[in-house]
C-alpha positions in Angstrom: 28.4 -18.9 31.4 26.2 -16.5 29.5 23.2 -17.8 27.6 24.1 -16.8 24.0 20.6 -17.3 22.8 19.2 -15.0 25.5 21.8 -12.4 24.7 21.0 -12.6 20.9 17.3 -12.3 21.6 17.8 -9.4 23.9 19.9 -7.5 21.4 17.3 -8.1 18.6 14.4 -7.0 20.7 16.3 -3.8 21.7 17.2 -3.0 18.1 13.5 -3.4 17.0 12.7 -0.5 19.4 9.2 -1.8 19.9 7.1 -2.2 23.1 5.3 -5.3 22.0 6.1 -8.4 19.8 4.4 -11.4 18.3 6.6 -14.5 18.6 6.1 -18.2 18.2 7.2 -21.5 16.7 6.3 -23.0 13.3 6.3 -26.6 12.4 4.0 -29.3 11.0 1.0 -27.6 12.6 1.8 -24.2 11.1 2.8 -21.1 13.0 1.1 -20.7 16.4 2.1 -17.3 17.7 1.9 -15.6 21.1 0.8 -12.0 20.5 1.4 -8.6 22.1 4.3 -9.8 24.3 6.6 -7.3 26.0 10.4 -7.8 25.6 10.6 -9.3 29.1 7.8 -11.7 28.3 9.6 -12.8 25.2 12.8 -13.3 27.2 10.8 -15.4 29.7 9.6 -17.6 26.9 13.1 -18.6 25.8 13.2 -22.0 27.7 9.9 -23.0 26.1 11.1 -21.7 22.6 14.3 -23.7 23.0 12.3 -26.8 23.6 10.1 -26.2 20.5 13.2 -25.5 18.4 14.9 -28.7 19.6 11.7 -30.6 18.6 12.0 -29.3 15.0 10.1 -26.1 15.2 11.4 -22.8 13.6 11.1 -19.8 15.8 9.8 -16.5 14.4 9.1 -13.0 15.5 7.8 -9.7 14.3 6.9 -6.3 15.8 3.4 -6.7 17.2 0.8 -6.4 14.4 -1.4 -4.4 16.7 1.1 -1.7 17.2 1.6 -0.6 13.5 5.3 -0.1 14.0 7.1 1.6 11.0 9.4 -1.5 10.4 9.4 -3.0 6.9 10.7 -6.6 6.3 12.8 -7.9 3.5 13.7 -11.5 3.1 16.3 -13.5 1.3 18.7 -10.7 0.4 22.5 -10.8 0.3 25.1 -8.9 2.4 26.1 -7.0 -0.7 22.5 -5.9 -1.1 22.3 -4.7 2.5 25.5 -2.7 2.0 23.9 -1.1 -1.1 20.8 -0.3 0.8 22.9 1.5 3.4 24.6 3.6 0.7 21.1 4.5 -0.7 19.9 5.7 2.7 17.9 2.5 3.6 20.2 0.9 6.1 18.3 -1.8 8.0 17.7 -1.4 11.8 18.0 -5.1 12.2 19.7 -7.8 10.1 19.5 -11.5 10.8 21.5 -14.1 8.8 18.7 -16.7 8.6 20.8 -19.3 6.8 24.4 -19.2 5.5 24.6 -16.4 3.0 20.9 -15.4 3.2 19.7 -12.4 5.2 16.5 -10.9 6.6 16.3 -7.2 7.3 13.9 -4.9 9.0 14.1 -1.3 7.8 12.8 1.4 10.2 11.2 3.9 7.8 9.9 6.4 10.4 11.1 7.5 13.9 9.9 6.0 17.1 6.3 6.9 18.0 5.2 7.2 14.4 2.6 4.6 13.4 2.0 3.4 9.8 -1.1 1.5 8.5 -0.7 -2.0 7.1 -1.5 -0.6 3.7 1.3 1.9 3.8 3.8 -0.6 5.2 2.9 -3.2 2.5 3.3 -0.5 -0.2 6.7 0.4 1.2 7.7 -3.3 1.4 6.7 -3.7 -2.3 8.8 -0.7 -3.3 11.9 -1.8 -1.4 11.5 -5.3 -2.8 11.3 -3.8 -6.3 14.5 -1.8 -5.6 16.5 -4.4 -3.9 15.0 -7.8 -4.7 14.5 -10.5 -2.2 11.6 -12.9 -1.7 8.5 -11.5 -3.4 6.3 -13.7 -1.2 7.4 -11.6 1.9 6.2 -8.3 0.5 3.6 -7.5 3.1 3.1 -5.6 6.3 2.9 -8.5 8.8 5.5 -11.0 7.7 7.4 -13.0 10.3 11.2 -13.2 10.4 13.6 -15.4 12.4 14.4 -14.8 16.0 18.2 -14.8 16.4 19.8 -17.5 18.6 17.6 -20.4 17.4 18.4 -22.9 14.7 16.9 -22.9 11.2 15.2 -26.3 11.1 14.4 -26.4 7.4 15.7 -29.8 6.2 17.7 -28.5 3.2 19.9 -26.4 5.6 21.1 -29.4 7.6 24.9 -29.9 7.4 26.7 -33.2 6.7 27.2 -33.8 10.4 23.5 -33.4 11.0 23.6 -29.9 12.5 21.3 -27.0 11.7 22.6 -23.4 11.2 21.8 -20.8 13.8 20.0 -17.6 12.9 22.5 -14.9 13.9 22.0 -11.2 14.5 24.6 -9.5 12.3 23.5 -5.8 12.6 21.4 -4.1 15.2 21.6 -0.3 14.9 17.9 0.3 15.6 18.1 3.5 13.7 15.7 5.0 11.3 16.8 4.8 7.7 17.6 8.4 6.5 15.7 7.9 3.2 12.8 6.1 4.9 10.5 9.0 5.8 10.7 10.4 2.2 9.8 7.0 0.8 6.8 6.8 3.1 5.6 10.2 1.9 6.0 9.2 -1.7 4.4 5.8 -1.4 1.6 7.2 0.8 0.8 9.8 -1.8 0.7 7.2 -4.6 -1.4 4.9 -2.5 -3.9 7.7 -1.7 -4.2 8.6 -5.3 -4.7 5.0 -6.4 -7.4 4.6 -3.7 -9.1 7.8 -4.8 -9.1 6.7 -8.4 -10.4 3.3 -7.5 -13.1 4.9 -5.4 -14.2 7.2 -8.2 -14.4 4.2 -10.6 -16.4 2.2 -8.0 -18.8 5.1 -7.5 -19.3 5.3 -11.3 -20.3 1.6 -11.2 -22.5 2.2 -8.2 -24.2 5.1 -9.8 -24.8 3.0 -12.9 -26.3 0.1 -11.0 -28.4 2.1 -8.5 -29.6 5.0 -10.6 -30.4 3.0 -13.7 -34.1 3.7 -13.1 -33.6 7.5 -13.3 -35.1 9.1 -16.4 -32.2 10.6 -18.3 -34.3 12.0 -21.1 -33.5 15.4 -19.6 -29.8 15.3 -18.7 -30.0 18.6 -16.7 -32.7 17.0 -14.5 -30.7 13.8 -14.3 -27.5 15.8 -13.2 -29.4 17.3 -10.3 -30.8 14.0 -9.1 -27.4 12.3 -9.3 -25.7 15.2 -7.6 -28.0 14.9 -4.6 -27.3 11.1 -4.3 -23.5 11.6 -4.7 -23.5 14.1 -1.8 -25.0 11.4 0.3 -22.6 8.8 -0.9 -19.5 10.9 -0.3 -20.6 12.6 2.9 -17.8 14.8 4.2 -15.6 13.6 1.3 -17.9 15.1 -1.3 -16.0 17.0 -3.9 -17.7 19.0 -6.7 -15.1 18.3 -9.4 -15.3 14.6 -8.6 -19.1 14.7 -8.8 -18.9 16.4 -12.3 -16.5 13.6 -13.5 -18.7 10.8 -12.3 -22.0 12.2 -13.7 -20.3 13.1 -17.0 -19.1 9.5 -17.3 -22.5 8.2 -16.6 -24.3 10.5 -19.0 -21.9 9.6 -21.8 -22.5 5.9 -21.1 -26.2 6.6 -21.5 -25.6 7.9 -25.0 -25.7 11.7 -24.6 -23.6 13.7 -26.9 -20.3 15.2 -25.8 -21.4 18.8 -26.4 -24.7 18.2 -24.4 -22.8 16.7 -21.4 -20.4 19.6 -21.5 -23.2 22.1 -21.5 -24.9 20.4 -18.6 -21.7 20.6 -16.6 -21.2 24.3 -17.6 -24.8 25.1 -16.6 -25.1 23.2 -13.3 -21.7 22.5 -11.8 -21.8 24.0 -8.3 -19.9 27.3 -7.9 -18.1 26.7 -11.1 -17.3 30.4 -11.8 -15.8 30.8 -8.3 -13.9 27.5 -8.4 -12.4 27.9 -11.9 -12.7 31.6 -12.6 -11.0 32.2 -16.0 -10.6 28.5 -16.7 -14.3 27.4 -16.8 -14.3 26.4 -20.4 -11.1 24.5 -20.1 -12.3 22.7 -17.0 -15.6 21.6 -18.7 -13.9 20.5 -21.9 -11.2 18.5 -20.1 -13.7 16.8 -17.7 -16.0 15.6 -20.4 -13.2 14.7 -22.8 -11.4 12.5 -20.3 -14.7 11.0 -19.1 -15.4 9.9 -22.7 -12.0 8.4 -23.2 -12.3 6.5 -19.9 -15.8 5.3 -21.0 -14.2 3.7 -24.0 -11.2 2.2 -22.3 -13.4 0.8 -19.5 -15.5 -0.9 -22.1 -12.4 -2.6 -23.4 -11.6 -4.0 -19.9 -9.0 -1.4 -18.9 -8.4 -0.5 -15.2 -8.7 3.1 -14.2 -5.5 3.1 -12.2 -3.6 1.9 -15.2 -4.8 4.6 -17.6 -5.7 7.6 -15.5 -2.4 9.4 -16.2 -3.0 9.1 -20.0 -6.6 10.3 -20.2 -5.9 14.0 -20.8 -3.4 13.2 -23.6 -5.8 10.7 -25.2 -8.6 13.2 -25.0 -7.0 16.1 -26.9 -8.9 15.6 -30.2 -12.1 15.1 -28.3 -11.5 18.3 -26.3 -11.0 20.3 -29.5 -14.3 18.9 -30.9 -16.2 19.7 -27.7 -14.8 23.2 -27.6 -15.9 23.8 -31.2 -19.4 22.4 -30.6 -19.9 24.6 -27.5 -18.9 27.7 -29.4 -21.3 27.1 -32.3 
């Protein structure tokens, strides 16, 4: 007679499409996993896992954290939600009914062989959870889900006759969700932009703290000193426009007039004519105007990532004033 638990586990492992897995029981002592196990090693663990399950432990699995597999987990969703995900192009590769009427799903968002960082997987998880609901506490890149073929030992799931429900494998296509790769690109772009904005804001703070001893009586001299240090801070990631923004923000915080800061940028920004050609004046005015708006918003406790998209609009009047001052 076939071992139905072994069959369910084998099907789930195959549908994951991974080489390595983390698996283990969870009970009063917490989750104590076995890491980086092959499919065969997981199958060989079944007798031990059955004993742990019989003793009240819940049995969990995930694609090995070390492998950065492009599988994103959603918890506590309905079958209707899973059907809607399929219509939207996000059909899960693996679906497990973790308790009666409650489902867990793993969505493959890239093809086999593609690796995704934990940051990207978490961002995709957050986005899918926003779109389809589920347990917000499971929105991360390394969450554990149930291994099919074992019982859910949470006390509130026990039946009147004292039996616990089995976690059952209900879908196992193993396929990449058609809309997954596009979502990865979109989320990755937003994540990179947010990281860049945060880094710029952090560098402004760093510049303020570490260059406070610089004499800014002559802002032109100050610009050149800060520029040399920013090149060292950024290394290969150094960007001339980013440097202008950071130094402009700092000079404005030190009390220099908008028109003065704009003139410093116009005079000293590296290769400005070559970079901006016919748009030099617009570039200078926008850079300083936005930097001044950000200076004010930051003083009120605003976060850069929350306001960055509004800075140019908010700086319109300032930009007009700067342009007029520079032309006089």
